[in-house]
Wavefront OBJ file of the C-alpha trace (Angstrom):
o trace
v -65.867 -80.677 190.466
v -64.691 -80.419 186.901
v -62.053 -78.270 185.680
v -61.367 -77.080 181.902
v -57.743 -75.541 181.484
v -57.774 -73.140 178.380
v -54.600 -73.038 177.079
v -52.630 -72.145 173.913
v -50.538 -74.814 171.801
v -47.720 -76.359 173.641
v -44.346 -74.449 173.725
v -41.443 -76.018 175.299
v -39.688 -72.560 175.426
v -42.243 -70.776 177.473
v -42.524 -71.681 181.200
v -45.915 -70.507 181.774
v -47.096 -72.733 179.030
v -45.292 -75.874 180.423
v -46.759 -74.712 183.982
v -50.294 -74.426 182.700
v -50.080 -78.053 180.881
v -48.431 -79.471 184.133
v -51.291 -77.983 186.100
v -53.863 -79.678 184.154
v -52.222 -82.944 184.655
v -51.965 -82.570 188.113
v -55.599 -81.485 188.614
v -56.602 -84.591 186.624
v -55.079 -86.906 189.031
v -57.128 -85.058 191.883
v -60.305 -84.262 190.561
v -62.460 -86.297 187.599
v -63.423 -84.852 184.268
v -60.214 -82.378 184.102
v -59.856 -81.255 180.373
v -57.820 -79.082 178.226
v -59.161 -76.818 175.550
v -56.970 -74.968 172.930
v -57.258 -71.138 172.971
v -56.689 -69.207 169.403
v -55.119 -65.657 170.363
v -55.681 -64.563 166.653
v -59.515 -65.458 166.657
v -59.972 -64.841 170.209
v -61.948 -68.403 170.435
v -61.477 -71.836 171.671
v -60.382 -74.111 168.802
v -62.699 -77.062 167.549
v -60.902 -80.122 166.671
v -57.546 -78.789 167.668
v -54.132 -80.274 166.322
v -52.766 -83.038 168.372
v -49.245 -82.912 166.699
v -48.688 -79.656 168.638
v -49.372 -80.988 171.897
v -47.197 -83.656 173.489
v -48.536 -87.065 173.998
v -48.885 -87.106 177.845
v -51.142 -84.374 177.668
v -53.327 -85.546 174.366
v -55.670 -87.566 176.554
v -56.879 -84.374 178.312
v -57.797 -82.498 174.996
v -61.155 -82.172 174.239
v -61.746 -83.123 170.536
v -64.753 -80.883 169.942
v -66.314 -77.732 171.681
v -68.094 -78.723 174.967
v -69.170 -76.635 177.809
v -70.653 -77.070 181.153
v -72.152 -74.748 183.608
v -70.667 -77.419 186.099
v -67.100 -76.797 185.144
v -64.731 -74.347 186.311
v -62.603 -72.933 183.285
v -58.832 -72.214 184.333
v -57.389 -69.065 182.203
v -54.085 -67.673 182.611
v -53.704 -63.498 182.724
v -53.422 -64.002 178.640
v -55.798 -63.616 177.000
v -56.891 -60.647 178.667
v -60.594 -61.027 177.310
v -62.509 -64.176 177.868
v -62.575 -66.135 174.902
v -65.436 -65.022 172.480
v -67.239 -68.820 172.264
v -66.971 -69.422 175.987
v -70.359 -68.934 177.800
v -70.677 -65.565 179.485
v -71.726 -67.089 182.835
v -69.132 -69.529 182.736
v -67.172 -70.027 186.138
v -63.554 -68.467 185.656
v -60.453 -69.104 187.646
v -57.723 -66.733 186.775
v -54.163 -68.390 187.198
v -52.070 -65.339 187.093
v -48.763 -66.484 185.879
v -47.088 -62.948 185.561
v -48.401 -59.490 187.040
v -51.537 -58.296 184.875
v -50.682 -55.508 182.261
v -46.829 -56.471 182.365
v -46.973 -58.157 178.897
v -49.828 -56.894 177.002
v -50.898 -53.815 178.865
v -54.724 -54.969 178.767
v -56.767 -54.957 181.448
v -57.784 -58.381 182.962
v -61.529 -58.458 184.336
v -61.222 -59.770 187.731
v -64.563 -59.372 188.917
v -66.368 -62.249 190.486
v -63.636 -64.722 189.499
v -61.536 -66.717 191.556
v -57.849 -65.895 191.707
v -54.670 -68.004 191.731
v -51.064 -66.673 191.890
v -48.125 -68.532 190.542
v -45.642 -66.764 193.010
v -45.116 -64.261 195.832
v -43.904 -61.900 193.014
v -46.947 -61.628 191.642
v -49.138 -61.558 194.909
v -48.422 -62.338 198.346
v -52.138 -62.435 199.280
v -53.667 -64.716 196.797
v -53.484 -68.739 197.353
v -50.405 -69.872 195.688
v -49.802 -72.562 193.025
v -46.297 -72.730 192.562
v -45.668 -75.514 190.124
v -42.242 -76.479 188.601
v -42.093 -77.735 185.149
v -38.488 -78.252 184.765
v -36.630 -81.184 182.652
v -33.840 -83.202 184.090
v -30.801 -80.744 184.649
v -27.422 -82.309 184.972
v -23.822 -80.119 184.941
v -21.408 -81.363 182.432
v -17.714 -81.364 182.817
v -16.066 -78.769 180.678
v -12.989 -80.068 178.582
v -11.349 -76.244 177.789
v -10.466 -73.501 179.856
v -12.288 -70.916 177.826
v -14.743 -68.892 179.762
v -18.184 -68.900 178.279
v -21.064 -66.481 178.963
v -24.390 -66.729 178.092
v -26.512 -63.626 177.884
v -30.379 -64.127 177.899
v -32.934 -61.495 176.788
v -36.532 -62.100 177.856
v -38.977 -59.284 179.627
v -37.284 -56.459 181.294
v -37.781 -52.949 181.929
v -35.773 -50.862 179.448
v -35.533 -47.707 181.492
v -34.506 -49.359 184.541
v -32.082 -51.676 183.365
v -28.991 -49.609 182.781
v -28.178 -47.935 185.860
v -24.941 -49.964 186.512
v -24.042 -50.294 182.495
v -20.529 -49.907 183.343
v -20.299 -52.659 185.827
v -22.075 -54.912 182.884
v -19.591 -54.002 180.392
v -16.767 -54.908 182.786
v -18.068 -58.441 183.353
v -18.846 -59.363 179.629
v -15.104 -58.328 178.766
v -13.627 -61.113 181.430
v -15.348 -63.541 179.208
v -13.408 -64.954 175.813
v -16.832 -66.165 174.674
v -20.153 -64.485 174.578
v -23.521 -65.795 173.236
v -26.766 -64.268 172.986
v -30.023 -66.458 173.644
v -33.647 -65.421 174.064
v -37.039 -67.209 173.691
v -36.626 -67.850 170.047
v -33.394 -69.003 170.089
v -32.347 -71.761 170.222
v -35.744 -73.050 169.316
v -35.525 -76.542 170.921
v -35.285 -76.387 174.895
v -33.016 -79.360 174.999
v -30.501 -77.354 172.707
v -30.841 -74.480 175.154
v -29.949 -76.621 178.114
v -26.631 -77.994 176.398
v -25.737 -74.459 176.145
v -26.609 -73.674 179.756
v -24.501 -76.784 180.766
v -21.488 -75.720 179.020
v -21.379 -72.161 180.039
v -19.744 -70.452 183.019
v -22.134 -68.074 183.745
v -25.528 -66.582 182.575
v -26.390 -62.573 182.458
v -30.092 -62.280 182.321
v -31.858 -59.101 181.531
v -35.095 -60.743 182.750
v -35.692 -61.103 186.653
v -38.857 -62.705 186.161
v -37.788 -66.085 184.232
v -37.435 -69.707 184.951
v -34.165 -69.460 183.082
v -32.325 -68.268 186.090
v -33.650 -70.892 188.071
v -32.527 -73.407 185.546
v -29.283 -71.899 185.567
v -28.874 -71.904 189.161
v -29.732 -75.479 189.222
v -26.924 -76.477 186.868
v -24.604 -74.725 189.062
v -23.602 -71.577 187.442
v -23.813 -68.016 188.905
v -26.460 -65.731 187.311
v -26.160 -61.962 187.067
v -29.591 -60.398 186.684
v -29.670 -56.954 184.949
v -33.119 -56.172 185.943
v -33.630 -57.240 189.678
v -37.434 -56.858 189.997
v -38.471 -58.832 192.651
v -35.760 -61.584 192.216
v -35.558 -62.853 195.414
v -38.784 -63.955 195.918
v -39.941 -65.111 192.294
v -39.929 -68.674 192.806
v -41.402 -68.986 196.205
v -38.038 -70.781 197.272
v -34.812 -70.011 198.027
v -32.356 -69.158 194.971
v -28.468 -69.590 195.268
v -25.610 -68.208 192.776
v -28.035 -65.137 192.045
v -26.664 -61.868 191.922
v -27.377 -58.320 190.771
v -25.701 -55.195 189.316
v -26.508 -53.464 192.820
v -24.928 -56.115 194.512
v -21.770 -56.002 192.123
v -21.289 -52.612 192.544
v -21.939 -52.268 196.367
v -19.446 -55.141 196.842
v -16.907 -53.693 194.429
v -15.886 -57.024 193.427
v -15.342 -58.726 190.083
v -17.935 -60.976 189.117
v -15.599 -63.863 188.471
v -14.426 -63.767 192.064
v -17.799 -64.647 193.458
v -17.742 -68.237 194.010
v -20.718 -70.633 193.195
v -22.293 -71.651 196.405
v -22.361 -75.469 197.471
v -25.560 -74.775 199.074
v -28.256 -77.691 198.373
v -30.996 -76.568 196.116
v -34.239 -76.442 197.551
v -36.829 -78.354 195.593
v -40.400 -76.890 194.983
v -42.958 -78.505 197.230
v -45.904 -80.362 195.453
v -48.846 -78.081 195.335
v -51.468 -78.706 197.787
v -54.181 -79.281 195.209
v -56.728 -80.362 197.556
v -56.715 -77.406 199.517
v -56.945 -75.098 196.337
v -59.814 -77.415 194.854
v -61.920 -76.911 198.424
v -61.080 -73.223 197.903
v -62.403 -72.746 194.829
v -65.375 -74.661 195.663
v -66.146 -72.872 198.758
l 1 2 3 4 5 6 7 8 9 10 11 12 13 14 15 16 17 18 19 20 21 22 23 24 25 26 27 28 29 30 31 32 33 34 35 36 37 38 39 40 41 42 43 44 45 46 47 48 49 50 51 52 53 54 55 56 57 58 59 60 61 62 63 64 65 66 67 68 69 70 71 72 73 74 75 76 77 78 79 80 81 82 83 84 85 86 87 88 89 90 91 92 93 94 95 96 97 98 99 100 101 102 103 104 105 106 107 108 109 110 111 112 113 114 115 116 117 118 119 120 121 122 123 124 125 126 127 128 129 130 131 132 133 134 135 136 137 138 139 140 141 142 143 144 145 146 147 148 149 150 151 152 153 154 155 156 157 158 159 160 161 162 163 164 165 166 167 168 169 170 171 172 173 174 175 176 177 178 179 180 181 182 183 184 185 186 187 188 189 190 191 192 193 194 195 196 197 198 199 200 201 202 203 204 205 206 207 208 209 210 211 212 213 214 215 216 217 218 219 220 221 222 223 224 225 226 227 228 229 230 231 232 233 234 235 236 237 238 239 240 241 242 243 244 245 246 247 248 249 250 251 252 253 254 255 256 257 258 259 260 261 262 263 264 265 266 267 268 269 270 271 272 273 274 275 276 277 278 279 280 281 282 283
C-alpha cells in the first residue's frame, strides 16, 4: 500500500502541520512508497516542484519533485482544505485525518462520503480510529534566577462568547503576577524562542483549550489555567497534570498561586499502532 500525504509548507508554530509531517515519516517506515505533496491553499492545487527550502531536511526525501498521481495510492488529507485539491483525480482514494473538529476553523463543510476517517484525538471523535502522534521538541525546565513571577497569556482558537463567564477570576489571577506577556501563533515566530519564554515563565493562561501549547507547558512543569475549557481533559488521549480551568478556580474559591504544581510523572504518548491503521484502511 502506498500513502501520499497532502500537506501545506512546514510551520514549526503549528502542531497540526508538525503532526502531519511526522505521520508521513512514520508511515514511510512501515509502508513502501510513502510520499509528500505540497498543497497551495490560494490556488487550491497541489504544487509542482515545491520549494524544498521551506521543508526541514529530514522530510525532503519524501517530497515528490513533480506532480505524480496513482490509483494505487491513498491520499491523506487533514480537514483543511475542506475541498479536495483541484488537480487531484476525482476518483482518488482519500483518507481524512481529522486534526480538529470540522467547521471549527473555516466553517466549510467537509465531504466525508466514501472516505476513510482517522481522528487525532478523542476530543474530535471517540468513535473513529485514533492516530494520536506527538511532535514535541525536547522540553527542559530552566532554573530561575529571580523572584519575579512571570505570566504568559496565549491566544489561539477559542469561543469568544463562552470564554468570559469567569472574567473576574481571570483578572484576579493576572494581578498576582509582576510580569505579563502575550504570545500567539505568530509571536514569537520561532518555536525555539517560544519554548525559551515558556521555560522562564511561572504560569500559562491559555484561551485555547485545544492546543499543544498547554501540553508543552505541563511538560516543563508550570501550571496552566485554561479560559475556554472545551474538552480540555480528553484533548490529548493521555492524562494531563497541572491543568486548571476558571470553573475549577471559582468552585474551589482559592487563589491560583496557591495551587501546587503536581509532581506526578507525565504520561508519554504511546507509539501509534500503524500496522493496525494500515490494515483498517486496506480492509
